[in-house]
N, C-alpha and C positions, 0 to 999 in steps of 0.2 A: 504494500500500500504507498501511495506518495501523494502528499496533497500539499499543494501551495497557494499561498493568498498573498496578495499583493495590493497595496493601498497608495495611491499618491495624490497630493493635496496643492494645488498650484495657485500661488498668492500674486496676482497681479503680474504673471508673466515673469517674473523676477526670483522668486524663489519656489521650488519645487521640495516638498518635504514627502518623503516615503519610507514604508515600512514593509518588511517581507517575513512572512511566517512559513518555515519549512516542515513538513511532519513526515519521516519516513518511518513505516511500520518495520516489524521484524523483518530481517533478512537473511538469507543462508549463504555462507561463503565456502568456498572449496579450499580444504587445507592440504590435501593431498590424496594419493590412491594407495589402498592396501595391496597384498599381493596377488590377490585374483583380479587387480584392477577395478576394484569397486570405489566410488568416491568417498571419501572422507570430509566431512562438512561440519562447520561450527555456525551456531546461531547467533548473529549480532544484535544488540539490543536496540530498540527501537530511539529515534532521534528527533529532538524538538529544536528548533534553530529559530533566532529571532534577530533581525538585522534593521538597522535604521539608515537612513541617508538624506543627505540636504544638498541641493544643487543651486547656487548663485549664479544668475545670469546678468553679467555686468552689462555688457551689451548683445545683440544678436548673434554675434560672434565668439565673444570673450566670455569664459566663467569659470567658477572653481566649484569643487566638490568636496563631501565628506562623506565617508561610509564607514558606519560602527557595526561590525560584525559578530555573532555568537553573544549578544548581550547578557545572556544568562551565564555565560562563562563556563557552560557544560564542558568536560571532557567525552566526547564519543569517537566512534571509529566508524566513518561512512564506508571504507574499503577496508578488508582484514590486514591488520598488522600496519595499518595508516593512520594513527590518531589525528584528531583535527587540532587546530590551534584553538587556545581558549579566546577571550576576547582581543580581538585586533580590530584594527583600522586602516583606511585607505584615504589619502586625501591627494588631490591634485589639480590642474588646471587645464582647460580646454579650450582650444581655438579652432574655429571653422573658415577653411578657404573658400 
């Protein structure tokens, strides 16, 4: 099961505030194969992820953004043996030609 909910709010075409909510149900990961070539699997826990973002449009061509990921700071495994980062952020500037 996978569910994604996104919401954005635009304030006078200058500021866009958004939120993302992701929910992954239980997943099965392939670990290895036994001697008779049958798969050995593991069950991964469900994942709940919440993100916020804000974008400021200085002009129609120039703007900046800030994205806050995993606001609940949960340690989860989306892919087997690859745990996620905790709370993290990304910011930058964008320019359109």
